[in-house]
N, C-alpha and C positions, 0 to 999 in steps of 0.2 A: 733891403733892394739888393744887397750883394749875394745874400743867402739864394735869392731867386736867380741871379746872374748863374752863381755855380750850378744850381739845379738845370738851368737851361743849356749850359757846356755840356753837362752829364747827357740830357737826351741827345744832344748833337752826337758825340761819340757813340754812344747805343745805337743811335740810327745807321752810323758808317761800321759797326762791329767791332769797336775798340773798346769792350767791356769793362778791360782792366782800368783804363783812363775814366770810363763813363762811373764805375763804382769810386774812383778816388773823387771825384768830383761830387758825387751825391752824399758821399761821406763826409767830406769837407761842408757840404751845405747843411748838413744834419748837424753838425757839430756848431757851426755858427748859430744855426736857429735855437738850439738848446742854451748856448750861452747867452742870447739875446732874449732867452724866455718868448721866441717868436713861435706859437704854437701851430698857425697856419703853415708855416715854412717848415716845422719839422713835421708835420703830418705828409706835406707834398715830399719832401726828402725821403722820408720812409718809402714812399710809394714808390719812387722813382728807383731806389735800392733793390725794392720787390721787384721790378722790371727788368732790372740788368740781372738779379739772382735768378728769374724764372727763364731768361733767354739762353743762360749759359748752364742750364741744367740743375744748379743747386734748389733743388724744389723745396725743401724743407726749410732753408733759409727765407727761400720767397715768400713762402706763408709766414713766416714769422714776421717779417717787414709788412707784408699787406694786412695782416692782423693788426698789428701795432697803428698802422695808419689807418685803419677801420676804426678801432677805439678811440683815438684822439680825435679822428674827423667827427664822431657821433658826441663825443663829449664836448666838442665845440661847436655843435650843429652845422657843420663844414658840410654840408650835405651833397655838394658836387664830388667832392673827394670823398666822400662816402662812398657815391654810386662808384666812382672809378677803383676805389681799393675794393668793392665786392666785385666788380668784374676782374680784377688780378687775380683775387681769390678764386673765382671761377674757372678762370684760366690755368690757374695751378693745377686743381682738382681734376681738369679735363685731362692735362698731360700726364697725370698719375693713375690716371685711368678710375678715378671717382666720379662717374658720369653724374650719378642721383645727386652728389654735395654740389657738382659743378652746375647742373640746371638750376639748383635752389639757389646759389649765389647770382647766377644771371639773370635769373627770374625776379629776385629782389633789387638788383641793379636795374633791369627793365621799369619795374612797377615805381622805383624811385625818380629815375629820371622822367617819365611819365608824370609824376605827381607835380616834379618842380619846372615843368615844360622845358627840361633839357634836351633838345632834339638830338645833338650831336651823342649824346651819352645813349639817348634810346636807339639810334643808329646801330652803335658799337655793341650794345647788348644783344640785340636782334641777331647780328652777325655771329655772336658768340654762341648763343641759343642754336642757332643755326648750325655750327660745328658742332656742338653737343649731340644734337639729333642725329647729325650725318654720321657721326661715329657708332652712334647704337643701331644705325640701321634703320631708323625711323626718317627715311628721304622724303616723303610726303610733307611731314612736319618741317623738316630742314630748309626744304622748299620754300613753303610758306613762310618760314622765317626771313630768309635771303629776300624774299619777294617784296616783305614788309617793308624792309631795310633800303631795298632799291628804291621803292617807290618813294620813301621819306627822305633819301639823301636826294632826289631828282625835285621833290618838292621844295627841298632848301638849296638848290642850287648848288651842292656840293658835290663837285667831280669826282675829286679825289675818292670819297665815301661811297660813291656810285659805282666808279671802276673796282673798288673793294667787294660790294656787294655782288657784282656781276661775276667776281671770282669765286664767290661763294657758290654762285648758282650754277657756275660751269664745272665746280667740281662734284656736286649733287649729279648733274647729269652724265658727267664722266662715270661715277661709280654705277650708275645702272644700265650702262651702255648706250645713253643717247648721244653719241659721238658728234653728229653734225651740230647739235644744240649746244655740246659745251664749245666746240671750236666757234661759234657764233658768240657766245658769251666772252671768250676769251680775246676773241677778235676785236669785240666791244671794248672790253677793258682795255685792252692794249691801245686803241684809237683814243680813248678817254686820257689815258697816262699820257699819252704824247701831245694832247690838247693842253693840259695843264702843266707840262715839263715835269711831271713826278716821274724822274726817270728810275728810281728804285723801284715805282709800282710796274713801269714799263720792263722792267728785267724780270719781275714776276710772272707778269702775264705772257712775255716768251718763253719762261720757262714751262708755263701751263699749255700753252700752245704745243711746244715739245712732247710733253705728258699725251697729249689728244694723240698727236700724230704717232706715236712711239706706239699707243695701243692699238691703233687700226693698221698697224705695220706699215707707215710712212716714215721708215726709219732715216732716210736720206733727210728728208722735210724737217723730222724730229732733230735730228744732229744740227742741221743748219738753226733753228731756234733756240737750241742750248748753246749753240756756239754765240750766237748774238747776245744772249741772257749773260754770257761768261764776259764777252769783251766789254760789255756795259758795267757790269759790276767792277771788273777791274779798273775801267774809266773812273769811276764814281768813287773809288776807295770803300766799296759794299762788300766788305769781305764774308759778311755772311751769306750774301747771296753768290758770291764767288764759290763758296764751298757746296752750296746747293746746285749750281750750275755745273759743277765739275761732278757732282754726284749723278746728275742727270746724263750728261754725257758718257760717264762709265755705264749707266744703265744701258744707254744706246748701244754701245760697242759689245758689252756682254750679250744683248739680244742678238745681234747679227754675228755672234762667233768670234769678233776681233778681241781674244781674251787678253792679249798683251796691253793692248791698246787701254781693253777697260781696267786693267789693274793699274796702269800708269794714272788714269783718271782718279780713281779711287784712293791712289796711295797721295795724289797731290791733295786731296779733299782731305785725307785723314791727317795729313802733316799739318795744315792750316787750320783744320778744327782744333785738333789739340794746341796748337800756338795762340788760338784766339780764346782757349777755354770754352769752347762753344760743344757741348755734352752731345747735343742733339745729331750733330754733322758728324760726329765721333761716331756716334751707333751706327748712322747711315752708311759711312765710309767704311767700317769694320764689317756689317751685314754685305755689303756690297764684294768687298774684297773674299768674305768666305762664298758668296757664291760663285765669285770666279775661280775660284781654288777646286771648287766641288767639280764644276764644269769641266776642268782639265783632268781631274783625277787625282789630284793632290788633297786627299781626304784628311790626312792630319792636318794641313795647313788649315784647311776648312773649317776643320772642328775648333781649331784653335781661336781663329778669329771670330767664330759665333760664341764660342764661350768669352772670350774678352766682352763682346757685346753684351751678353747674358748679364754678366757680372756688372758691368757698368751700369746697365738699365736699373738691376737691383740696387744698386747703391743709392742711384738716384730718385728711388721709388717709381719710377716710367714702367706702370705695370701693363700698358698698351704695348710699349717696346719689348717687355717681356715676353708678352704672347708670342710676338713676332720671332723673337730669339730662340725660345723653345720649338717654335715651328722649324725654323732653319736646322737648328739641332737636330731634329726629327728627321728632315730630309737627308742630311748628311749620313746618318746612320742607317738609314733604309737602304741607300744605295749601297754600301759596303756590304749590306747582308746581316746588319746588326738589327734584326727585328724587334727584339723584345726591348732595345734601350730606345729604338726609333718610337716603339708603341708607347713608352714611359713620356717620352718627350710631347708626343701629340697629344696623349692624355692630360698631361700637365698643361697644355696650352689651351685645350678644349676646356676644362675645368676652370682656369681663371678667366677664358673668352666669356664662359656663362655666366660668373660670378661678377664680371664687369658690365656685362649687357652687350659687349663688343662683337656684334651677331655675325658680322662680315669675316672675322677672325674665326668664329666658330664654325662657319660653313668651311672655310679652308682646312682646319684640324680635323673635320669628320672627312674629308677627301683625303688626307694624309693617312688617318687608321684604316680608312676603306683600301688604299693602297697597300698598306702592311697586311691585312688580313688576306688581301688575295694573293700576295705573294708566299705568305705560309699556309695556304689553301684552306683558309676558314672563308670560304665563299659565301656563306649564307650570313656572318657579321659583315663580311665586306660589303654585301649587296645592301644590307641594313644603314652602314655609314654613307655610302654613296646615296641610296634614297632620302635618308634625313637631309643631305647637302642639297638633294634638289629641291626637296620639300622648303628649305629654309632660304634659298636662292629666289625661289618663286615668291614667297612672303617678302621678301626684301625688295623685289624687283631686280635681282641685281642678275642681269642677263649672262655676262661673262662667266661668272661662276655658276650658273645653270649649266651653260654648254659645257665646262669644265667636269660638273658632277652627271651630267648625262652622259658624256665619254668615258668617267670612270664606271658607271653601271655596264655602259658596251664592252669596257674591257673584261669585267667579272662574268657577264654574261658569255663572252667569247671562251674565258677561262675554263668555263665548265661544259662547254659544246652546245649551249644554247644559240645557235648562230642566227636564227631568224629574229629573237628578241634582241642581241648585240646587235643585228644590221639596225633594227628599229631604233634603238638607242641612239647609236651613231648617226643614222639619218636623221633623226630629231635635232641631235646636236649641230650637225652640218647647216640644216633651213633656218636655224636660229641664229649661228655664227654669220650666215650671209645676211639674213635679215637687217642685222646692225652695224654690219661692216666689222666683225671680228676676224680679221683676217688670221692672226696667229691660232686662232681655235678653229679656223676652217683648215689649215695646213694638216693638225693634229688629227681632226676628225676624218678628213681623206685618207690619210694614214690608216686610220683605224676601220673605215670601211673597206681599204684594200686589204688588210690584213684578212679579214673575218672572209671575203670572197676568195683569196687565194686557200683558206683553210676546208671552203666547199666545194673548190675546184672549178670556181667560175674565175680561170686565169684571165680573160679578155677583159673581164670586169674589174676586176684586181689591177691588171696593169693599167688601165683607164684611171683608175683612182689614184693610184702612186704617181702616174705620170702628171695629174692635174697638180698633186701636192707638190710634186719636185718642180713644176713651173712657177707655181705660187710663191714657193719658199725662195726662188732664185731671183722673182722678180721683187720680192720684199726684202731679198738681201739676207734672209732668215737661214743663218748656215746649219743650225741645230735642226730644222725642218727640213733642210735639204738633204742631210746625211741620213735622216729616216727613211727619206723618199727613196734615195740611191738604193738602200739596204732592202726596202721593200721590194723594188724592182728587179734588184738582184736574186731574191729568192722566189719572184714569181716567175722569173726566165729558167731559173734552176729546176724548178718543179716542172716545167714543161719542156725541159730537155735542151733548152739553147742556152748551152754551156759557155760558147763565146762569149754572148751579149751579159749572161750571168758574170762571167769574169769581169767584164768590162765595168759594170755596174759597182762591185765590190772594188775594183781598182780606183774607181774614182771617189769613193767613200774614204779608202785608205788615206788618198791624196790629201782630200781636204780635211782629214782628221790630223794628218801629220802638220798641215799647214796651220790648222788653228792650235795646235799643241793639246788637242785633245786626246790622252792617253787612251780612255775606253772606247770611243768612236774608233780609234785605229786598232784596237785590240778587236772589237765586234766585226771590222771589216776582214781583218786577218782569220778571225773564224768564219767568215761566210766563204771566204776565197778558199779555205782549207776542206770545207765541202764541197765546194765545185771540183777541185781536185780529186777527193774521195771519188765523187761521183762517176768520175772517168777513169777510176781505177788508178790513177796517178797518187801512189800511196807516198812516195817520196816527197812530192809537191805538197801533198795533204801535209805530211808530218813537219815539214818546214814551215809553214804557214802556221801550224796549230801550236808548233814549240816558240815561235816568236809570240803567239797570243798569251801563252799560259806564263810566258816571263814578264809581260805587261800585266796580266792579271795578277801575278804573286805580288809584283811591285805593289799594286794598287790595294791589296789586300782584302780583295773580295771573293765571297764563296765560289763563284762560278769557277776560279780556277780549278776546283777540283771537277768539273764535267769536262774541262778541257783536257785535263790529266788522264780521265778515264778514256777519252777518244784517243787520245796517242797511245796508251795500254793496247788497246783493240788493235790499232794499225799494226803494233809491234808483234800482237798476236797471229 
């Protein structure tokens, strides 16, 4: 009895995120059960320790505890704990990217639960199988598993598990770009959580709604949901949820260009995750900080954060996280012009994603490789990589990924002067983005179309596309998109000889870049202003702008500094 009490206390501490205390209680329960030779209690305590170690990211230790619990449960004929231990092992293998092994464990757990008539265990196994299928891009199968879990939870009248199954379904719909359906499932999960007073599940549903609003560009609403989730998590002492909510807020602020605020949220999340020993949260915070530093041009810092994340996920055996960390490092190296190193990181990410069957990340790595090859002039390879990404995204039903891959193809075609084909790819991407409400993608594809139309001399049409992009970016609060649109408009006006208007757009971009702390955007605006001055034969003003731009590019350590230096030399000549 006392062993069971200690185990219950461990579960309570685990639920509120006090993993150190939870580990202590389960360890005491295990010692007591072994002292009393209470083998059933020993199996339960081992499973409890496996849960704790899994949550803090100690996957090897978690696997060991679950395996011991499984062996003991089978020896005792303690079949419910056997099913739960199988599910725990499946969760560990899922987290380290062993999706085939994870599927096997969950399938065994499902079969055993059905054999026992253990319907609660059946619901849990179906949910976990849905998660695995989701990760490997089998979205139809994932939807089927979550739908079965939802139906069974409703049959049992288990409102909490009904809410969990709804959250699984909304994650699938979110991944395939069915945002209205995802929003509907999250809203149902939120309502159910509130009905049964499951406040932790309520916080998770609020976070999910924040993610959906973020994806459709409703950043104000997304921020509101994440704030609600954060407040609730803090009220409950649910520190795991607090870390995740802080990360969600950091992501929103990063997307709208409020980089200082984003850095603050990610830093809070990192400190708390490390305090809790919550390794998954630590990785998320490190990645977020790396993204922020990359966007503001602090590439050394960005590389350091992503390298820390890569080191940590490799230590944990988290191969899913390793793919993402490799991709992020590729992004940094590509931006600073280290194309060989970028290619190496993207290739490693691609190889590992294919090995794991992690197809969404495979498409992402293909797009990264496509961008590298475009920048180094290997346009045939670039086209091939983006085409593969389009095919894979369509196979998966990944519509956001399809938009981005089509846009990548459009950029390749523009680079080689195939403007008709480029226009077609961008227009296809724009239509698809508008079809499912992917407004972030809409801004980017409008900008791409504007670029193509300017190059073919259709300046009125180019101005229209960039103006639409600017209006939408400002409506969304999407600062990066606003910067792109302002620069695009500046180039259009310069092309038609409207130098005063061109100067105005580039000046607005300069001001916005400086306000955001985005050094690269600042340099690009100065570069544009220098061209305007050069066009009107104001060589002194052009030199002043370009010298300022050169100083920033040199500080950032990017190869474009050589292009700027050459332009200054031509002025001096």
